[in-house]
C-alpha positions as CSV (number, residue, x, y, z in Angstrom):
1,H,-1.8,26.4,-27.8
2,I,-0.8,29.0,-25.2
3,Q,2.9,28.4,-26.0
4,N,2.5,28.9,-29.7
5,A,2.2,32.7,-30.0
6,L,5.5,33.1,-31.8
7,Q,4.6,30.3,-34.3
8,R,1.3,32.2,-35.0
9,V,3.3,35.4,-35.7
10,D,5.6,33.4,-38.0
11,E,2.6,32.1,-39.9
12,I,1.3,35.5,-40.5
13,E,4.7,36.7,-41.6
14,Y,5.0,33.7,-44.0
15,I,1.7,34.5,-45.6
16,L,2.7,38.2,-46.1
17,D,6.0,37.2,-47.6
18,T,4.7,34.5,-49.9
19,Q,1.4,35.8,-51.2
20,D,2.1,37.3,-54.7
21,F,-0.1,39.4,-57.0
22,D,0.3,39.9,-60.8
23,F,0.6,43.6,-60.5
24,Y,3.9,45.5,-61.0
25,D,3.2,48.2,-58.4
26,T,1.6,45.9,-55.8
27,P,3.2,42.5,-56.0
28,H,2.9,41.7,-52.3
29,V,0.2,42.2,-49.6
30,L,1.9,45.0,-47.8
31,D,2.4,47.0,-51.1
32,H,-1.3,47.7,-51.1
33,K,-2.4,51.1,-49.7
34,V,-5.1,49.5,-47.5
35,V,-5.1,45.9,-46.2
36,F,-7.9,44.2,-44.1
37,W,-6.8,41.1,-42.3
38,F,-9.5,38.9,-40.7
39,G,-10.0,35.4,-39.7
40,D,-9.1,32.9,-37.0
41,L,-5.6,34.1,-36.0
42,N,-5.7,31.6,-33.0
43,F,-4.1,33.9,-30.4
44,R,-5.1,33.1,-26.8
45,I,-5.2,34.8,-23.5
46,A,-2.0,34.1,-21.5
47,D,-1.4,33.7,-17.7
48,H,-4.9,34.3,-16.3
49,G,-6.6,31.3,-14.9
50,L,-10.0,30.0,-16.0
51,H,-11.9,31.3,-13.0
52,F,-10.6,34.9,-13.5
53,L,-11.3,34.7,-17.2
54,R,-14.9,33.7,-16.8
55,S,-15.4,36.2,-13.9
56,S,-14.1,39.0,-16.1
57,I,-16.2,37.9,-19.0
58,N,-19.4,37.5,-17.1
59,S,-19.0,41.0,-15.5
60,E,-18.1,42.4,-19.0
61,R,-14.8,43.7,-17.6
62,F,-13.1,42.8,-20.8
63,H,-10.4,45.4,-20.3
64,L,-8.9,43.3,-17.5
65,L,-7.9,40.7,-20.1
66,W,-6.5,42.9,-22.9
67,S,-2.9,43.1,-21.6
68,K,-2.6,39.3,-21.7
69,D,-4.1,38.9,-25.1
70,Q,-1.3,37.3,-27.1
71,L,-1.8,39.4,-30.2
72,T,-1.6,42.5,-28.1
73,M,1.5,41.2,-26.5
74,M,3.2,40.2,-29.7
75,K,2.6,43.6,-31.3
76,K,4.9,45.2,-28.7
77,N,7.9,43.3,-30.2
78,E,6.9,42.8,-33.9
79,P,7.2,46.0,-36.0
80,F,5.1,44.6,-38.9
81,L,2.2,43.9,-36.5
82,Q,2.4,47.4,-35.1
83,E,1.4,48.7,-38.5
84,F,-2.0,46.9,-38.2
85,V,-4.8,48.6,-36.3
86,E,-7.6,46.9,-34.3
87,G,-10.6,48.3,-32.5
88,P,-11.2,47.7,-28.8
89,L,-12.2,44.2,-27.8
90,N,-15.4,45.2,-26.1
91,F,-17.2,41.9,-26.7
92,K,-17.0,38.4,-25.3
93,P,-14.1,36.2,-26.5
94,T,-15.4,34.2,-29.4
95,Y,-13.8,30.8,-28.6
96,K,-14.4,28.1,-27.4
97,F,-18.1,27.4,-27.2
98,G,-20.1,24.2,-27.2
99,R,-21.8,23.7,-30.5
100,K,-25.3,25.3,-30.6
101,S,-24.6,26.8,-27.2
102,D,-23.7,30.1,-25.6
103,D,-21.7,28.3,-23.0
104,Y,-17.9,28.2,-23.1
105,D,-16.2,24.8,-23.4
106,T,-17.4,22.3,-20.8
107,S,-15.5,19.3,-22.3
108,G,-12.7,17.6,-20.4
109,K,-10.1,19.9,-22.0
110,K,-11.9,23.0,-20.7
111,R,-10.2,25.3,-23.1
112,K,-9.9,28.9,-21.8
113,P,-11.9,31.5,-23.7
114,A,-9.9,33.6,-26.1
115,W,-10.3,36.3,-28.8
116,T,-9.1,34.0,-31.6
117,D,-11.1,35.6,-34.3
118,R,-10.0,39.1,-35.3
119,I,-10.4,41.9,-37.8
120,L,-7.3,44.2,-38.3
121,W,-6.5,46.8,-40.9
122,R,-3.4,48.6,-42.1
123,I,-2.8,51.8,-44.1
124,K,0.5,51.7,-45.9
125,P,3.0,53.7,-43.8
126,K,4.4,57.0,-45.1
127,H,7.5,56.5,-47.3
128,L,10.7,57.2,-45.5
129,P,13.5,58.4,-47.8
130,S,16.8,56.5,-47.8
131,E,20.1,58.2,-47.1
132,E,20.8,58.2,-50.9
133,E,17.5,60.0,-51.5
134,D,18.4,62.5,-48.8
135,D,21.7,63.3,-50.5
136,E,20.0,64.0,-53.8
137,G,18.5,67.4,-54.6
138,D,17.9,70.5,-52.5
139,E,15.4,71.2,-49.8
140,S,12.7,72.3,-52.2
141,E,13.0,69.2,-54.3
142,R,12.8,67.0,-51.2
143,A,9.7,68.9,-50.0
144,S,8.1,68.5,-53.4
145,T,8.8,64.8,-53.3
146,S,7.4,64.5,-49.8
147,T,4.2,66.2,-50.8
148,C,3.7,63.9,-53.8
149,N,4.4,60.9,-51.6
150,D,2.0,62.1,-49.0
151,Q,-0.8,62.5,-51.5
152,D,0.1,59.2,-53.2
153,E,0.3,57.1,-50.0
154,Y,-2.7,58.3,-48.1
155,P,-5.6,57.9,-50.5
156,V,-8.2,56.8,-48.0
157,L,-9.3,57.4,-44.4
158,V,-10.5,54.2,-42.7
159,T,-12.9,54.5,-39.7
160,Q,-14.2,51.5,-37.9
161,N,-17.8,52.1,-36.8
162,T,-18.5,48.8,-35.1
163,Y,-16.5,45.8,-33.9
164,T,-18.5,43.0,-32.2
165,S,-19.5,39.4,-32.4
166,D,-22.8,37.6,-33.1
167,M,-23.7,35.2,-30.3
168,S,-26.7,33.9,-32.2
169,Y,-24.7,31.5,-34.3
170,G,-24.1,28.0,-32.9
171,V,-22.9,25.9,-35.9
172,S,-19.3,26.2,-34.8
173,D,-17.2,26.3,-31.6
174,H,-16.3,29.9,-32.7
175,K,-18.7,32.9,-32.7
176,P,-18.4,35.1,-35.8
177,V,-16.8,38.5,-35.5
178,L,-18.4,41.5,-37.3
179,A,-17.0,44.9,-38.2
180,N,-18.4,47.9,-40.1
181,F,-16.0,50.4,-41.7
182,T,-16.3,53.8,-43.5
183,L,-13.7,54.4,-46.2
184,E,-13.3,58.0,-47.2
185,L,-11.3,58.5,-50.4
186,R,-8.9,61.4,-50.6
187,K,-10.0,64.1,-53.0
188,C,-7.8,64.3,-56.2
189,F,-8.9,67.9,-56.8
190,D,-10.2,70.5,-54.4
191,T,-12.5,72.2,-56.9
192,P,-14.7,70.6,-59.6
193,L,-13.1,70.2,-63.0
194,V,-16.4,70.8,-64.7
195,N,-19.3,73.1,-63.9
196,I,-22.8,71.8,-64.9
197,S,-26.2,73.5,-64.7
198,P,-29.7,72.6,-65.7
199,V,-31.3,75.3,-67.9
200,G,-34.9,76.4,-67.3
201,V,-37.7,74.2,-66.0
202,W,-37.4,70.4,-66.3
203,S,-40.3,68.0,-66.7
204,A,-41.0,64.9,-68.8
205,D,-43.5,67.0,-70.9
206,Q,-40.7,68.5,-73.0
207,N,-37.1,68.1,-73.8
208,A,-34.7,69.8,-71.4
209,L,-31.4,71.6,-71.7
210,L,-28.2,71.6,-69.6
211,T,-24.9,73.4,-70.0
212,Y,-21.4,72.5,-68.9
213,T,-18.1,74.2,-68.9
214,V,-14.6,72.6,-68.4
215,Q,-12.8,74.6,-65.7
216,E,-9.4,72.9,-65.9
217,D,-7.7,70.8,-68.6
218,F,-8.0,67.0,-67.9
219,M,-7.9,63.8,-69.9
220,S,-11.4,64.2,-71.3
221,S,-13.0,61.7,-73.7
222,L,-15.9,61.4,-76.2
223,W,-17.0,58.5,-73.9
224,D,-17.5,60.9,-71.0
225,W,-21.2,61.4,-70.1
226,I,-23.5,63.5,-67.9
227,G,-25.8,61.5,-65.7
228,L,-29.1,62.5,-64.1
229,Y,-29.1,61.3,-60.5
230,K,-31.7,61.3,-57.8
231,V,-30.4,63.3,-54.8
232,G,-28.8,60.8,-52.4
233,F,-27.4,58.5,-55.0
234,K,-24.6,56.1,-53.9
235,T,-22.5,55.4,-57.0
236,A,-21.8,56.9,-60.5
237,M,-23.8,54.0,-62.0
238,D,-27.0,55.0,-60.1
239,Y,-28.0,57.4,-62.9
240,E,-31.6,57.6,-64.1
241,S,-30.5,58.6,-67.6
242,F,-27.5,60.1,-69.3
243,V,-26.3,62.1,-72.3
244,W,-22.9,61.9,-74.0
245,V,-20.9,65.1,-73.5
246,R,-20.3,65.6,-77.2
247,E,-20.6,63.6,-80.5
248,N,-17.4,64.6,-82.3
249,E,-14.9,66.9,-80.7
250,L,-13.8,67.5,-77.2
251,P,-14.6,70.9,-75.6
252,E,-12.0,73.5,-74.8
253,V,-11.3,74.9,-71.4
254,N,-13.9,77.6,-70.5
255,E,-16.1,76.7,-73.5
256,E,-19.7,76.5,-72.6
257,I,-21.4,73.5,-74.1
258,Q,-25.2,72.9,-74.3
259,R,-26.7,69.5,-74.4
260,C,-30.3,68.4,-74.9
261,V,-32.0,65.8,-72.7
262,D,-34.9,63.9,-74.4
263,K,-38.1,64.2,-72.5
264,D,-38.4,60.4,-72.5
265,A,-35.2,60.3,-70.3
266,I,-36.7,62.5,-67.6
267,P,-38.6,60.9,-64.7
268,L,-42.3,61.3,-65.0
269,L,-43.0,61.8,-61.4
270,G,-40.3,64.4,-60.9
271,G,-38.4,65.0,-57.7
272,E,-35.1,66.4,-56.5
273,Y,-32.2,65.6,-58.8
274,V,-28.6,66.5,-59.6
275,L,-26.4,66.3,-62.7
276,G,-23.0,64.7,-62.7
277,Y,-20.2,64.7,-65.2
278,Y,-18.5,61.3,-65.4
279,S,-15.0,61.0,-66.7
280,T,-14.2,57.7,-68.3
281,N,-10.5,58.1,-68.1
282,M,-10.6,59.1,-64.4
283,N,-13.3,56.6,-63.6
284,S,-15.0,59.2,-61.4
285,I,-17.6,62.0,-61.3
286,I,-15.6,65.2,-61.6
287,G,-18.4,67.8,-61.4
288,L,-21.9,68.0,-59.9
289,S,-24.6,70.6,-60.4
290,D,-26.6,72.1,-57.6
291,N,-29.7,70.1,-56.6
292,F,-32.7,71.1,-58.7
293,Q,-36.4,70.2,-58.9
294,I,-37.9,68.2,-61.8
295,L,-41.7,68.9,-62.0
296,E,-44.2,66.1,-62.2
297,S,-45.3,65.4,-65.7
298,K,-48.8,66.4,-66.7
299,R,-49.3,62.9,-68.0
300,A,-48.5,61.5,-64.6
301,A,-51.0,63.8,-62.9
302,V,-53.7,62.9,-65.4
303,E,-53.2,59.2,-65.7
304,G,-52.4,58.6,-62.1
305,P,-49.8,56.5,-60.1
306,E,-50.4,53.4,-62.2
307,L,-48.7,55.1,-65.2
308,E,-45.9,52.9,-66.5
309,D,-42.9,54.6,-68.2
310,T,-41.3,52.5,-70.9
311,N,-37.8,53.7,-69.8
312,G,-38.5,52.7,-66.2
313,L,-38.2,56.3,-65.0
314,S,-41.6,56.8,-63.5
315,K,-40.6,55.8,-60.0
C-alpha cells in the first residue's frame, strides 16, 4: 500500500477524466465552479515507523506527520491536485482500527495508522487567456473580458468551519470524517432591484397594504411574488404567505405598485417580519423591506394561545 501512491493519483485522475455529465457547459467534474471530493482516498503515511507514528498520535503532535502524508507529498508534483484545498489534519488518522474499538490495528499485519479518509474542495481556477485571445482586441476589451470572467468564475466563497473525525463509530476499521462548510454566494447586484415597504399598521384584524417599486429593469414575470417572512428566515420558500406582484401587466421602472394582503394571510400572533420580492426568472429574492412589527391580533389576545388559525399562521 505504501508504494501505491502514484496509482492512487492515477485513479483520481481517471475518475476526473471519465465522469461525464449531460450538461453542455459542465460536461466534466472540473468544469463545475465548486467541487467537493470526499471518501477513502487510501493515501498512507510514508517513511515513519510504527512507534514514531503512534507516539506522535498519542501526544496529538499530528503536525509531525503531515510532511510524510502521501496526498500532501503528491500535491507537490501534481498540478491538478494543487487546485484542491484541504483543511489541517488536526485529528487522529482514521485508519486502521479494530472493529468496535478505538485501538489501532493489533492484527498480525499491524497496518500503520493513516489519514486515508479525506474531504477536499476546489473552486474553478481563474480563466487564463490563450495567446490567440491576447492578440485579439485592445487593452480595454481585454480588461472588460477579464472582469466578466472574474465575475463568472468566482460565484461562491467556500469556508471550512470544522474538519474532524468521529471516534464513536466502531462498525468499520475506518472512523468517519466530518466537515462543516459555509458557502457564500457572490452578489449579482450591489443594490436591490426592487424596493418594498409595508404601509401603515399590520395585524390580522384587517387587510394590509404594501408598495413596491422596480428600481432597475430586469426579467420580471407575472409569476413573481412578494413573500411575508419571519425575520431570520433561511430560504425563499420559508414564507408565511405571499401575494402575486400583479395580475395582468408588468410594472414599469420607477412605477409604484400597491398590493393588498388579506388579513387571513397575516400571522395572528404577530412578531417581527420582512417582505421579500421573489423573481421567478432569477430564482432569487431581489429586494427586501426593512424589518417591521406585526401586531398581535385582538382575536388572539381574547381567545388565548390555543387559538388555531386555519392557514397555519398562528405560530
